[in-house]
Residue, then its C-alpha position, 0 to 999 in steps of 0.5 A: m696415780k699408778i705410773s709405769m715408767v719405761s726405760e729400756h736401756a737405762s735402768p735406775l739401778a745401773a751403775l753410772g759411767g759406762v758407755d750407755a749409762g749416765g744421765q738417763n739412769v739418774h733422771v729415771a731413778a730420781l724422778s721415780e723416787a720423787l713421784a713416789r714421795r708425792g704418793h704415786s705408785v711407780t713401776v719402772y720397766t727396764r730390760k733384763d741385761s743379766p741372768d743374775l737380775p731378779p724379776r722385781v726389785r722393791v726400791g721403796p714403799r711405792l716404787e719398784v723396778v721390773h727387769a723385763e725379759a726382752g732379748p738376751a739377758r746380757r748387756l747390749p749397746k742401746d742402738e742394738l735393742l730395737p728388735f726387742m721392743g715388741e718383747l718389752a711391750d709383751a712383758m709390760a702388758k702381761d705384768w699389767g694384766e687387768r690393772p693397767p696404769d693411769v699413765v705410761h711415761a717412756h724415756f728414749w724413743m725405743s721405750g716410746l715404741a714399747a710403751l705405745d705398743a703396750a698401751r694400745r692393746e685390747e687387754a689393757g681394757h682402755r687406751v692408756p695415755v702415753v707421755q714421752t721424754f726423748h732425752a736425745l733426738g736422732t735429728v740432732k745426733r745425725r746433725h752433729q755426728g754424721a756418719e758416726d751416728t750408730s742409731p738404727p736407720e729406722r730411727r729416722w721415721l720411727e722416732p717422729g712417729v713416737g712423737r706424733s702418737a704420744d699423748r703428751i711430750i715432756a721436753t727437758c729444755s726450750d731448745e728441744v721444743f724447736e727441734l720437735k717442731a722441725m720434726d713436724i710434731d705438734t708442740g701444742k702437746v709439749s710441756i717442759a720439765p727439766c732434769g733435776v739435782d739431788l740437793a741433799f747430796f750435792s751441796a757446797d758444804g762439806p770436804a773437798e778432795p786435795r789438789r796436786r796443783q794450784h788450780r783444778i779444772l774438772s770434766v765429768g761425763r761419759l768418755v765419748p767424742r761428742k762430750g768434747v773432753d778433747l776440747v778441754i785438753r786443747a785449751l790447756p796450752h792456750l791457758g798456759a800461754e796466759g800464764y796459767d800452767d800450774v793447772e790440773l785437768l781432772i777427767v771423771g768418766g769411763g770404766a771403774d777398772p783401770g785395765v778397762l779404762e786403759s783399753d778404751p779407745e777414747v781414753r787412748r785418744l785423749l791421752t795421746l792428744a795430751a802428750e802431743l800437746g805437751v800437757a800430759d803431766r796436767v791431765t789425770l783420767l780417774g775413770q769412774v768415781p764412786r757417787a759418794d765421792m763426787p760432791a767432794t770432787f766437785r768442791s775441789a775444782d775452781a771450775v767445771v767445764c762442760t763443752p759437748w758438741y750438743e747436749p739435750f740437757g746435762i745433769v753435770p752442770l746442775e751438780a756443779m752449781a749445787c756444789g757452788v762451783p762455776v761452770v764453763a758451758a758450751a752454748v748448746g741445747g739445755l746448757r743454755d737454759t741451766v747455765v746463765d752466762r756471766v751469772t752462774g758460769i760462762h758460755v762459750p761457742p761450741r768446739d772452740p778451745e781458745a774460747i774455753a781457755a779465755a773463760l777459764a783464764l777469767l775465772l782462775g784469775d779472779a777468786a771473787l768472781r768464782a765465788e760470786l758465780g758459784a753462789a749464784g749457781q747454788q741459789r739457782a739449783r736450789s730454787r729451780y732444779s730440785w727433783d720435787r719441783v721437777a716431779a710436780e711439773t711432770e705430774k701436771a703433764y700426766q694430768l693433762a695426758i689423762a684428761g685429754m685437755p686441748a692441745g696447748a693448754d700447758r704448752m710452755e709449763g716450766a719454760a722459764l728455766 
């Protein structure tokens, strides 16, 4: 199968940890690699955001990345990229020439606009099926961020239009299906294929980073308010009141340059909060950690805390589970699928520092429970979330889109996560 991936702001080659680089980059890269291993020919189209980038990068025998000229060749926030989606569609259609792909898989709503534009053009020779993965939905973002949502206003009507026009949608969790239905999108054309985890890289076997204190809590992710890192800091005084004050909170995320990290307003907000609460000595912001060091960082923790306001899926809990570390997770979005309450971790209500502290106290006070949850998490990650399994489920969705099977034929494929 000849597959075109479209990921307008999230290049699979991009460094992780920046404001607009993270889970989608990992998802597109790992899924593309897994599909190529299954014998498919995959080309990823992403926007050229630096004049130094080559037009094409051969990643493997059946996988390449195309840096399409769409807007200025410099980094721009993803919410400013909408005016350039026509140029991205032009670049894809030109690159296809007279040999269009069997299927186009768009990641994020703006990529969907470009994919639909290119796939419907006469020069393609025939109508190319379009499969859409949203990764995040504007309706959910507006619900939780309100006036702080920086999405272009056109997203309100363009994103549902992408969902209605796409031949098939791949949701990453069961919660997303209900959100799509509320957007008046036919859920009969929705398949579910979760994100995955690199099981050869993230595992419980191997060294662990040394600790400074008896207990370590770990938070990993982009440093933006919706990720809820401040909630973990607010939990520390409550944890101390329970007798757990010999605890360090390690925060991984943000820029790699310490100077840039210190100038980040979210970093300053978190550090100020820690000082105000009297727990500054227990909080360490590492910034961006090299990927090669992340398994050892995960293994060093008693628990990984993921407490965003909302989360379409979340790769960090899977990485923690694969490393045998229990997860304290907000019961939102895809985290309700991946983290099984009292089996691989503990669910807590969203935006509740006291509940976070109570869950952590339970884990820190019971090494046997940590080991039990960690082992169950590792087993769950290995049995359900390998990228090869995710690629197989994605391939089924492609086949349905190509065949034009009746809506609903694969409606809840993979839903039993």
